[in-house]
C-alpha positions as CSV (number, residue, x, y, z in Angstrom):
1,M,0.4,0.1,0.0
2,K,2.6,2.5,0.9
3,K,4.3,2.1,-2.4
4,I,0.5,2.6,-4.1
5,W,0.5,5.9,-2.4
6,R,4.7,6.6,-3.0
7,E,3.3,6.3,-7.3
8,I,1.0,8.5,-6.8
9,Y,2.7,11.4,-4.9
10,G,5.4,11.7,-7.4
11,A,3.3,11.1,-10.0
12,G,1.5,14.3,-9.6
13,I,4.5,15.6,-8.2
14,I,5.8,15.5,-12.2
15,F,3.1,16.3,-13.8
16,F,2.0,19.6,-11.6
17,Y,5.3,20.1,-11.4
18,Y,4.7,22.9,-14.9
19,L,1.1,23.5,-13.9
20,K,1.2,24.8,-10.1
21,W,2.3,28.2,-11.3
22,P,-0.6,28.5,-13.9
23,M,-3.4,26.7,-11.7
24,I,-3.0,29.0,-9.1
25,I,-2.9,31.9,-10.3
26,G,-5.6,30.9,-13.4
27,Y,-8.4,29.2,-11.2
28,P,-9.0,32.1,-9.3
29,A,-8.9,34.9,-11.2
30,L,-11.3,32.5,-13.6
31,I,-13.8,31.7,-10.7
32,Y,-13.5,35.6,-9.3
33,G,-13.0,37.2,-12.7
34,A,-14.9,34.6,-15.6
35,D,-17.1,33.6,-13.8
36,Y,-16.6,29.6,-13.8
37,P,-18.3,27.4,-11.8
38,R,-16.7,25.9,-8.5
39,F,-16.0,21.9,-9.1
40,W,-14.8,20.2,-5.9
41,V,-12.2,18.2,-8.1
42,M,-10.7,22.2,-9.0
43,D,-10.9,22.9,-6.2
44,L,-9.2,19.6,-4.4
45,L,-6.5,20.0,-7.4
46,W,-5.3,24.1,-6.5
47,L,-4.9,22.7,-3.3
48,Y,-3.1,20.2,-4.2
49,C,-0.6,22.6,-6.5
50,L,-0.5,24.9,-2.9
51,G,0.8,22.4,-1.2
52,L,3.7,21.5,-4.2
53,I,4.4,25.1,-4.2
54,I,4.6,25.5,0.4
55,K,7.5,22.1,0.1
56,D,9.4,23.8,-2.3
57,F,9.3,27.7,-0.8
58,V,10.1,25.3,2.4
59,Y,13.3,23.6,0.8
60,K,14.5,25.7,-1.0
61,F,14.7,28.5,1.9
62,I,13.7,27.5,5.1
63,L,15.5,23.8,5.3
64,K,18.4,25.6,2.5
65,K,18.1,21.7,1.1
66,S,18.4,20.7,-2.3
67,Y,18.3,17.5,-3.5
68,C,22.0,17.1,-4.6
69,D,23.4,18.7,-2.3
70,D,27.0,18.3,-3.2
71,G,26.4,19.1,-6.9
72,P,25.5,17.2,-10.7
73,A,28.2,14.0,-9.4
74,S,27.1,13.3,-6.1
75,C,23.3,13.1,-8.0
76,S,23.9,11.2,-10.7
77,Q,26.1,9.1,-8.4
78,N,23.5,8.5,-6.0
79,L,21.2,7.9,-8.8
80,Q,24.0,5.2,-9.9
81,N,23.4,3.7,-6.3
82,D,19.6,3.2,-6.6
83,T,19.8,2.1,-9.8
84,K,21.9,-0.5,-8.5
85,E,20.2,-1.8,-4.7
86,K,17.3,-2.2,-6.6
């Protein structure tokens, strides 16, 4: 069950990586500016995008972490080690 939730979370991050800013800005503009009807699924997706933006902000500015702290060479080395373990 944990693996399924990881895959859903990972797919959501990849999909919304490019859509989070247009969604955060565009959806309220549609609702309040163009009288677009509210729909609960879109509200949940908007909250998901907001959560991704908050996560990015916390990682980058508060925790000052990167996905690869030692530079690109360590990223590729970590990736190779992860694939060997599987």
